[in-house]
TIRO-2110 file (N, C-alpha, C; in Angstrom, 1 decimal):
// TIRO-2110
-14.4, -4.7, 2.6, N, 1, A
-13.6, -3.6, 3.1, CA, 1, A
-13.7, -3.7, 4.7, C, 1, A
-12.6, -3.5, 5.3, N, 2, A
-12.6, -3.5, 6.8, CA, 2, A
-13.4, -2.3, 7.2, C, 2, A
-14.2, -2.5, 8.2, N, 3, A
-15.0, -1.3, 8.7, CA, 3, A
-14.1, -0.4, 9.6, C, 3, A
-14.5, 0.8, 9.7, N, 4, A
-13.7, 1.8, 10.6, CA, 4, A
-13.7, 1.3, 12.0, C, 4, A
-14.8, 0.7, 12.5, N, 5, A
-14.9, 0.2, 13.9, CA, 5, A
-13.9, -1.0, 14.1, C, 5, A
-13.8, -1.8, 13.0, N, 6, A
-12.9, -3.0, 13.1, CA, 6, A
-11.5, -2.5, 13.2, C, 6, A
-11.1, -1.6, 12.3, N, 7, A
-9.8, -1.0, 12.3, CA, 7, A
-9.4, -0.3, 13.6, C, 7, A
-10.4, 0.4, 14.2, N, 8, A
-10.2, 1.1, 15.4, CA, 8, A
-9.9, 0.0, 16.5, C, 8, A
-10.6, -1.1, 16.5, N, 9, A
-10.3, -2.2, 17.4, CA, 9, A
-8.9, -2.7, 17.3, C, 9, A
-8.5, -2.8, 16.0, N, 10, A
-7.1, -3.3, 15.7, CA, 10, A
-6.1, -2.3, 16.2, C, 10, A
-6.4, -1.0, 16.0, N, 11, A
-5.5, 0.0, 16.5, CA, 11, A
-5.4, -0.1, 18.1, C, 11, A
-6.5, -0.2, 18.7, N, 12, A
-6.5, -0.3, 20.2, CA, 12, A
-5.8, -1.5, 20.7, C, 12, A
-6.0, -2.6, 20.0, N, 13, A
-5.4, -3.9, 20.5, CA, 13, A
-3.9, -4.1, 20.1, C, 13, A
-3.5, -3.6, 18.9, N, 14, A
-2.2, -3.9, 18.4, CA, 14, A
-1.4, -2.7, 18.0, C, 14, A
-1.9, -1.5, 18.1, N, 15, A
-1.2, -0.3, 17.7, CA, 15, A
0.1, -0.1, 18.3, C, 15, A
0.2, -0.3, 19.6, N, 16, A
1.4, 0.0, 20.4, CA, 16, A
2.5, -1.0, 20.0, C, 16, A
2.2, -2.3, 19.9, N, 17, A
3.2, -3.3, 19.6, CA, 17, A
3.6, -3.2, 18.1, C, 17, A
2.7, -2.8, 17.2, N, 18, A
3.1, -2.6, 15.8, CA, 18, A
4.0, -1.4, 15.7, C, 18, A
3.7, -0.4, 16.4, N, 19, A
4.6, 0.8, 16.4, CA, 19, A
6.0, 0.5, 17.0, C, 19, A
6.1, -0.3, 18.0, N, 20, A
7.4, -0.7, 18.6, CA, 20, A
8.1, -1.5, 17.5, C, 20, A
7.5, -2.4, 16.9, N, 21, A
8.1, -3.2, 15.8, CA, 21, A
8.6, -2.3, 14.7, C, 21, A
7.8, -1.3, 14.2, N, 22, A
8.2, -0.4, 13.2, CA, 22, A
9.4, 0.5, 13.6, C, 22, A
9.3, 0.9, 14.9, N, 23, A
10.4, 1.7, 15.4, CA, 23, A
11.7, 1.0, 15.3, C, 23, A
11.7, -0.3, 15.8, N, 24, A
12.9, -1.1, 15.8, CA, 24, A
13.3, -1.4, 14.3, C, 24, A
12.4, -1.7, 13.5, N, 25, A
12.7, -2.0, 12.1, CA, 25, A
13.3, -0.8, 11.4, C, 25, A
12.7, 0.4, 11.6, N, 26, A
13.1, 1.6, 10.8, CA, 26, A
14.2, 2.4, 11.5, C, 26, A
14.3, 2.3, 12.8, N, 27, A
15.3, 3.0, 13.6, CA, 27, A
15.0, 4.5, 13.7, C, 27, A
13.8, 5.0, 13.5, N, 28, A
13.5, 6.4, 13.5, CA, 28, A
12.0, 6.5, 14.0, C, 28, A
11.8, 7.3, 15.0, N, 29, A
10.5, 7.4, 15.6, CA, 29, A
9.4, 8.0, 14.6, C, 29, A
9.8, 9.1, 13.9, N, 30, A
8.9, 9.7, 12.9, CA, 30, A
8.6, 8.7, 11.8, C, 30, A
9.6, 8.0, 11.3, N, 31, A
9.3, 7.1, 10.2, CA, 31, A
8.4, 6.0, 10.7, C, 31, A
8.6, 5.5, 11.9, N, 32, A
7.7, 4.5, 12.5, CA, 32, A
6.3, 5.0, 12.6, C, 32, A
6.1, 6.2, 13.1, N, 33, A
4.8, 6.8, 13.2, CA, 33, A
4.1, 6.9, 11.8, C, 33, A
4.9, 7.3, 10.8, N, 34, A
4.3, 7.4, 9.4, CA, 34, A
4.0, 6.0, 8.9, C, 34, A
4.8, 5.0, 9.2, N, 35, A
4.6, 3.6, 8.7, CA, 35, A
3.4, 3.1, 9.5, C, 35, A
3.2, 3.4, 10.7, N, 36, A
2.0, 2.9, 11.5, CA, 36, A
0.8, 3.4, 10.9, C, 36, A
0.8, 4.7, 10.6, N, 37, A
-0.4, 5.3, 10.0, CA, 37, A
-0.7, 4.7, 8.7, C, 37, A
0.3, 4.5, 7.8, N, 38, A
0.1, 3.9, 6.5, CA, 38, A
-0.4, 2.4, 6.7, C, 38, A
0.1, 1.7, 7.7, N, 39, A
-0.4, 0.4, 7.9, CA, 39, A
-1.9, 0.3, 8.2, C, 39, A
-2.4, 1.2, 9.0, N, 40, A
-3.8, 1.2, 9.3, CA, 40, A
-4.6, 1.9, 8.2, C, 40, A
-4.1, 2.7, 7.4, N, 41, A
-4.8, 3.2, 6.2, CA, 41, A
-5.0, 2.1, 5.3, C, 41, A
-3.9, 1.3, 5.1, N, 42, A
-4.1, 0.1, 4.2, CA, 42, A
-5.1, -0.9, 4.8, C, 42, A
-5.1, -1.0, 6.1, N, 43, A
-6.2, -1.9, 6.7, CA, 43, A
-7.6, -1.4, 6.4, C, 43, A
-7.7, -0.1, 6.4, N, 44, A
-9.0, 0.5, 6.1, CA, 44, A
-9.4, 0.3, 4.6, C, 44, A
-8.4, 0.4, 3.8, N, 45, A
-8.7, 0.2, 2.3, CA, 45, A
-8.8, -1.3, 1.9, C, 45, A
-8.4, -2.2, 2.8, N, 46, A
-8.3, -3.6, 2.4, CA, 46, A
-9.6, -4.1, 1.9, C, 46, A
-9.6, -4.6, 0.7, N, 47, A
-10.8, -5.2, 0.2, CA, 47, A
-10.4, -6.7, -0.1, C, 47, A
-11.1, -7.6, 0.5, N, 48, A
-10.8, -9.0, 0.3, CA, 48, A
-11.5, -9.8, 1.3, C, 48, A
-11.0, -11.0, 1.4, N, 49, A
-11.6, -11.9, 2.4, CA, 49, A
-11.4, -11.4, 3.8, C, 49, A
-12.2, -11.9, 4.7, N, 50, A
-12.0, -11.5, 6.1, CA, 50, A
-10.6, -11.9, 6.6, C, 50, A
-10.1, -11.1, 7.6, N, 51, A
-8.8, -11.4, 8.1, CA, 51, A
-9.0, -12.3, 9.3, C, 51, A
-8.5, -13.5, 9.2, N, 52, A
-8.7, -14.5, 10.3, CA, 52, A
-7.8, -14.2, 11.5, C, 52, A
-6.6, -13.7, 11.2, N, 53, A
-5.6, -13.4, 12.3, CA, 53, A
-5.1, -12.0, 12.1, C, 53, A
-5.9, -11.0, 12.6, N, 54, A
-5.5, -9.6, 12.4, CA, 54, A
-4.1, -9.2, 12.9, C, 54, A
-3.7, -9.8, 14.0, N, 55, A
-2.4, -9.4, 14.5, CA, 55, A
-1.3, -9.8, 13.5, C, 55, A
-1.3, -11.0, 13.1, N, 56, A
-0.3, -11.5, 12.1, CA, 56, A
-0.4, -10.7, 10.8, C, 56, A
-1.6, -10.5, 10.3, N, 57, A
-1.8, -9.7, 9.1, CA, 57, A
-1.3, -8.3, 9.2, C, 57, A
-1.5, -7.7, 10.4, N, 58, A
-1.0, -6.3, 10.6, CA, 58, A
0.5, -6.2, 10.6, C, 58, A
1.1, -7.2, 11.2, N, 59, A
2.6, -7.3, 11.1, CA, 59, A
3.1, -7.5, 9.7, C, 59, A
2.4, -8.3, 8.9, N, 60, A
2.8, -8.4, 7.5, CA, 60, A
2.6, -7.1, 6.8, C, 60, A
1.5, -6.4, 6.9, N, 61, A
1.3, -5.1, 6.3, CA, 61, A
2.4, -4.1, 6.7, C, 61, A
2.6, -4.1, 8.0, N, 62, A
3.6, -3.2, 8.6, CA, 62, A
5.0, -3.5, 8.1, C, 62, A
5.4, -4.7, 8.0, N, 63, A
6.7, -5.1, 7.4, CA, 63, A
6.8, -4.6, 5.9, C, 63, A
5.7, -4.8, 5.2, N, 64, A
5.7, -4.3, 3.8, CA, 64, A
5.9, -2.8, 3.7, C, 64, A
5.2, -2.1, 4.5, N, 65, A
5.3, -0.7, 4.6, CA, 65, A
6.7, -0.2, 4.9, C, 65, A
7.3, -0.9, 5.9, N, 66, A
8.6, -0.5, 6.4, CA, 66, A
9.7, -0.8, 5.3, C, 66, A
9.5, -1.9, 4.6, N, 67, A
10.5, -2.2, 3.6, CA, 67, A
10.4, -1.2, 2.4, C, 67, A
9.2, -0.7, 2.1, N, 68, A
9.0, 0.3, 1.1, CA, 68, A
9.7, 1.6, 1.6, C, 68, A
9.5, 1.9, 2.8, N, 69, A
10.1, 3.2, 3.4, CA, 69, A
11.6, 3.1, 3.3, C, 69, A
12.2, 1.9, 3.7, N, 70, A
13.6, 1.7, 3.6, CA, 70, A
14.2, 1.9, 2.2, C, 70, A
13.5, 1.3, 1.2, N, 71, A
13.9, 1.4, -0.2, CA, 71, A
13.8, 2.9, -0.6, C, 71, A
12.8, 3.6, -0.2, N, 72, A
12.6, 5.0, -0.6, CA, 72, A
13.8, 5.8, 0.1, C, 72, A
14.0, 5.5, 1.4, N, 73, A
15.1, 6.2, 2.1, CA, 73, A
16.4, 6.0, 1.4, C, 73, A
16.7, 4.8, 1.0, N, 74, A
18.0, 4.5, 0.3, CA, 74, A
18.1, 5.2, -1.0, C, 74, A
17.0, 5.3, -1.8, N, 75, A
17.0, 6.0, -3.0, CA, 75, A
17.3, 7.5, -2.8, C, 75, A
16.6, 8.1, -1.8, N, 76, A
16.7, 9.5, -1.5, CA, 76, A
18.1, 9.8, -1.0, C, 76, A
18.7, 8.9, -0.2, N, 77, A
20.0, 9.2, 0.3, CA, 77, A
21.1, 9.1, -0.7, C, 77, A
20.8, 8.3, -1.7, N, 78, A
21.8, 8.1, -2.8, CA, 78, A
21.8, 9.4, -3.7, C, 78, A
20.7, 10.1, -3.8, N, 79, A
20.5, 11.3, -4.6, CA, 79, A
21.1, 12.5, -3.9, C, 79, A
20.8, 12.6, -2.6, N, 80, A
21.2, 13.7, -1.8, CA, 80, A
22.7, 13.7, -1.5, C, 80, A
23.3, 14.8, -1.5, N, 81, A
24.7, 14.9, -1.1, CA, 81, A
24.8, 15.3, 0.4, C, 81, A
25.7, 14.7, 1.2, N, 82, A
25.7, 15.1, 2.6, CA, 82, A
26.3, 16.5, 2.8, C, 82, A
25.8, 17.2, 3.8, N, 83, A
26.3, 18.5, 4.1, CA, 83, A
27.5, 18.4, 5.0, C, 83, A
28.4, 19.3, 4.9, N, 84, A
29.6, 19.3, 5.7, CA, 84, A
29.4, 20.2, 6.9, C, 84, A
28.3, 20.0, 7.6, N, 85, A
28.0, 20.8, 8.8, CA, 85, A
28.0, 19.9, 10.0, C, 85, A
28.7, 20.3, 11.0, N, 86, A
28.7, 19.5, 12.2, CA, 86, A
27.6, 20.0, 13.1, C, 86, A
26.6, 19.1, 13.5, N, 87, A
25.6, 19.5, 14.4, CA, 87, A
26.0, 19.2, 15.8, C, 87, A
25.5, 19.9, 16.8, N, 88, A
25.8, 19.7, 18.2, CA, 88, A
25.3, 18.3, 18.5, C, 88, A
26.1, 17.6, 19.3, N, 89, A
25.8, 16.2, 19.8, CA, 89, A
24.5, 16.3, 20.7, C, 89, A
23.5, 15.5, 20.4, N, 90, A
22.3, 15.5, 21.2, CA, 90, A
22.6, 14.7, 22.5, C, 90, A
21.8, 14.9, 23.5, N, 91, A
21.9, 14.1, 24.7, CA, 91, A
21.8, 12.7, 24.4, C, 91, A
22.6, 11.9, 25.1, N, 92, A
22.6, 10.5, 24.9, CA, 92, A
23.5, 10.1, 23.7, C, 92, A
24.3, 11.0, 23.2, N, 93, A
25.0, 10.7, 22.0, CA, 93, A
26.0, 9.5, 22.3, C, 93, A
26.6, 9.5, 23.5, N, 94, A
27.6, 8.4, 23.8, CA, 94, A
26.9, 7.1, 23.7, C, 94, A
25.7, 7.0, 24.3, N, 95, A
25.0, 5.7, 24.3, CA, 95, A
24.6, 5.3, 22.8, C, 95, A
24.2, 6.3, 22.1, N, 96, A
23.8, 6.1, 20.7, CA, 96, A
25.0, 5.6, 19.9, C, 96, A
26.2, 6.3, 20.1, N, 97, A
27.4, 5.9, 19.4, CA, 97, A
27.8, 4.4, 19.8, C, 97, A
27.6, 4.1, 21.0, N, 98, A
27.9, 2.7, 21.4, CA, 98, A
27.1, 1.7, 20.7, C, 98, A
25.8, 2.0, 20.5, N, 99, A
24.9, 1.0, 19.9, CA, 99, A
24.8, 1.1, 18.4, C, 99, A
25.4, 2.2, 17.8, N, 100, A
25.3, 2.4, 16.4, CA, 100, A
25.9, 1.2, 15.6, C, 100, A
27.0, 0.6, 15.9, N, 101, A
27.5, -0.5, 15.2, CA, 101, A
26.5, -1.7, 15.2, C, 101, A
25.9, -1.9, 16.4, N, 102, A
24.9, -3.0, 16.4, CA, 102, A
23.7, -2.7, 15.5, C, 102, A
23.3, -1.4, 15.5, N, 103, A
22.2, -1.0, 14.7, CA, 103, A
22.5, -1.3, 13.2, C, 103, A
23.7, -0.9, 12.8, N, 104, A
24.2, -1.1, 11.4, CA, 104, A
24.2, -2.6, 11.1, C, 104, A
24.7, -3.4, 12.0, N, 105, A
24.8, -4.9, 11.8, CA, 105, A
23.4, -5.5, 11.6, C, 105, A
22.4, -5.0, 12.5, N, 106, A
21.1, -5.5, 12.3, CA, 106, A
20.5, -5.1, 11.0, C, 106, A
20.7, -3.8, 10.6, N, 107, A
20.2, -3.3, 9.4, CA, 107, A
20.8, -4.0, 8.2, C, 107, A
22.0, -4.6, 8.3, N, 108, A
22.7, -5.3, 7.2, CA, 108, A
22.2, -6.7, 7.0, C, 108, A
21.4, -7.2, 8.0, N, 109, A
20.9, -8.6, 7.9, CA, 109, A
19.9, -8.6, 6.7, C, 109, A
19.8, -9.8, 6.1, N, 110, A
18.8, -9.9, 5.1, CA, 110, A
17.4, -9.6, 5.7, C, 110, A
16.5, -9.1, 4.9, N, 111, A
15.2, -8.7, 5.4, CA, 111, A
14.5, -9.7, 6.2, C, 111, A
14.3, -10.9, 5.7, N, 112, A
13.6, -11.9, 6.5, CA, 112, A
14.3, -12.2, 7.8, C, 112, A
15.6, -12.3, 7.8, N, 113, A
16.3, -12.6, 9.1, CA, 113, A
16.1, -11.4, 10.0, C, 113, A
16.2, -10.2, 9.6, N, 114, A
16.0, -9.0, 10.4, CA, 114, A
14.6, -9.0, 11.0, C, 114, A
13.6, -9.2, 10.1, N, 115, A
12.2, -9.2, 10.6, CA, 115, A
12.0, -10.3, 11.6, C, 115, A
12.4, -11.5, 11.3, N, 116, A
12.2, -12.6, 12.2, CA, 116, A
12.9, -12.4, 13.5, C, 116, A
14.1, -11.8, 13.5, N, 117, A
14.8, -11.5, 14.8, CA, 117, A
14.0, -10.5, 15.6, C, 117, A
13.5, -9.4, 15.0, N, 118, A
12.8, -8.4, 15.7, CA, 118, A
11.4, -8.9, 16.2, C, 118, A
10.8, -9.7, 15.4, N, 119, A
9.5, -10.2, 15.8, CA, 119, A
9.6, -11.2, 17.0, C, 119, A
10.7, -12.0, 17.0, N, 120, A
10.9, -13.0, 18.0, CA, 120, A
11.4, -12.3, 19.3, C, 120, A
12.5, -11.6, 19.2, N, 121, A
13.2, -11.2, 20.4, CA, 121, A
12.6, -9.9, 21.0, C, 121, A
12.0, -9.1, 20.2, N, 122, A
11.5, -7.8, 20.8, CA, 122, A
10.0, -7.8, 20.8, C, 122, A
9.3, -8.4, 19.9, N, 123, A
7.8, -8.4, 19.9, CA, 123, A
7.2, -9.6, 20.5, C, 123, A
8.1, -10.7, 20.8, N, 124, A
7.6, -11.8, 21.5, CA, 124, A
6.7, -12.8, 20.7, C, 124, A
6.7, -12.7, 19.4, N, 125, A
5.9, -13.6, 18.6, CA, 125, A
6.5, -15.0, 18.6, C, 125, A
5.6, -16.0, 18.5, N, 126, A
6.0, -17.4, 18.5, CA, 126, A
6.5, -17.6, 17.0, C, 126, A
7.2, -18.8, 16.9, N, 127, A
7.7, -19.1, 15.5, CA, 127, A
6.5, -19.3, 14.5, C, 127, A
5.4, -19.8, 15.0, N, 128, A
4.2, -20.0, 14.2, CA, 128, A
3.7, -18.7, 13.7, C, 128, A
3.6, -17.7, 14.7, N, 129, A
3.1, -16.4, 14.3, CA, 129, A
4.1, -15.7, 13.3, C, 129, A
5.4, -15.8, 13.5, N, 130, A
6.4, -15.3, 12.6, CA, 130, A
6.2, -15.9, 11.2, C, 130, A
6.0, -17.2, 11.2, N, 131, A
5.7, -17.8, 9.9, CA, 131, A
4.5, -17.3, 9.2, C, 131, A
3.5, -17.0, 9.9, N, 132, A
2.3, -16.4, 9.3, CA, 132, A
2.6, -15.0, 8.8, C, 132, A
3.4, -14.2, 9.5, N, 133, A
3.7, -12.8, 9.1, CA, 133, A
4.6, -12.8, 7.9, C, 133, A
5.7, -13.7, 7.9, N, 134, A
6.6, -13.7, 6.8, CA, 134, A
6.3, -14.6, 5.7, C, 134, A
5.4, -15.5, 5.9, N, 135, A
5.0, -16.5, 4.9, CA, 135, A
6.1, -17.6, 5.0, C, 135, A
5.6, -18.8, 5.2, N, 136, A
6.6, -19.9, 5.3, CA, 136, A
6.2, -20.8, 6.5, C, 136, A
7.1, -21.6, 7.0, N, 137, A
6.9, -22.5, 8.1, CA, 137, A
7.5, -22.0, 9.4, C, 137, A
7.1, -22.6, 10.4, N, 138, A
7.7, -22.2, 11.7, CA, 138, A
9.1, -22.6, 11.7, C, 138, A
9.5, -23.7, 11.1, N, 139, A
10.9, -24.1, 11.0, CA, 139, A
11.7, -23.1, 10.2, C, 139, A
11.2, -22.5, 9.2, N, 140, A
11.9, -21.4, 8.4, CA, 140, A
12.0, -20.2, 9.3, C, 140, A
11.0, -19.9, 10.1, N, 141, A
11.1, -18.7, 11.0, CA, 141, A
12.2, -18.9, 12.0, C, 141, A
12.2, -20.1, 12.6, N, 142, A
13.3, -20.5, 13.6, CA, 142, A
14.6, -20.4, 12.9, C, 142, A
14.8, -20.9, 11.7, N, 143, A
16.1, -20.8, 11.0, CA, 143, A
16.5, -19.4, 10.7, C, 143, A
15.6, -18.5, 10.4, N, 144, A
15.9, -17.1, 10.1, CA, 144, A
16.4, -16.4, 11.4, C, 144, A
15.7, -16.7, 12.5, N, 145, A
16.1, -16.1, 13.8, CA, 145, A
17.5, -16.6, 14.1, C, 145, A
17.7, -17.9, 14.0, N, 146, A
19.0, -18.5, 14.3, CA, 146, A
20.1, -17.9, 13.5, C, 146, A
19.9, -17.8, 12.2, N, 147, A
20.9, -17.2, 11.3, CA, 147, A
21.2, -15.8, 11.6, C, 147, A
20.2, -15.0, 12.0, N, 148, A
20.4, -13.6, 12.3, CA, 148, A
21.3, -13.5, 13.6, C, 148, A
20.9, -14.3, 14.6, N, 149, A
21.7, -14.3, 15.8, CA, 149, A
23.1, -14.8, 15.6, C, 149, A
23.3, -15.8, 14.8, N, 150, A
24.7, -16.3, 14.5, CA, 150, A
25.5, -15.2, 13.8, C, 150, A
24.9, -14.5, 12.9, N, 151, A
25.6, -13.4, 12.2, CA, 151, A
26.0, -12.3, 13.1, C, 151, A
25.1, -11.9, 14.0, N, 152, A
25.4, -10.9, 15.0, CA, 152, A
26.5, -11.3, 16.0, C, 152, A
26.4, -12.6, 16.4, N, 153, A
27.5, -13.1, 17.3, CA, 153, A
28.8, -13.1, 16.6, C, 153, A
28.8, -13.4, 15.3, N, 154, A
30.1, -13.4, 14.6, CA, 154, A
30.6, -11.9, 14.4, C, 154, A
29.7, -11.0, 14.2, N, 155, A
30.1, -9.6, 14.1, CA, 155, A
30.6, -9.0, 15.4, C, 155, A
30.1, -9.5, 16.5, N, 156, A
30.5, -9.0, 17.8, CA, 156, A
30.9, -10.1, 18.8, C, 156, A
32.1, -10.7, 18.4, N, 157, A
32.5, -11.9, 19.3, CA, 157, A
32.9, -11.5, 20.7, C, 157, A
33.3, -10.2, 20.9, N, 158, A
33.7, -9.8, 22.3, CA, 158, A
32.4, -9.7, 23.2, C, 158, A
31.3, -9.6, 22.6, N, 159, A
30.0, -9.5, 23.4, CA, 159, A
29.5, -10.9, 23.8, C, 159, A
29.9, -11.9, 23.1, N, 160, A
29.4, -13.3, 23.3, CA, 160, A
30.0, -13.9, 24.5, C, 160, A
29.2, -14.4, 25.4, N, 161, A
29.8, -15.1, 26.6, CA, 161, A
30.2, -16.5, 26.4, C, 161, A
END
């Protein structure tokens, strides 16, 4: 079992970047905070061999937690009926409206492509690190990033130079 001191060290070293990854993955600050907490709770409960690369392992755990939250969110939204109430537009609504199609396009990517894109472009992980997080080779990580970018360029041709 990972010791509390070891997990605290991981929180101090990797907490901010894991939180940023979860925020980008989930698109919601509160969900990202919940997922971050669950990631480190799982790290505390982890029973097994020592973790050779904590950063990659934490990204793997965080990705699993995020995918679980997304599945839960989809199930709950399928059950709930939308309310016909218009809420006042929050500040920054125009900017949010402009980026919403991009957010939906990224969300529509296959899970591995979305994760690889976020890990590479926003978290700055190398293809080797992405391979360790997602399982697979550096070449497959590179291919996932490439396919994600290609799909986004196809969805938004007016933005491509």
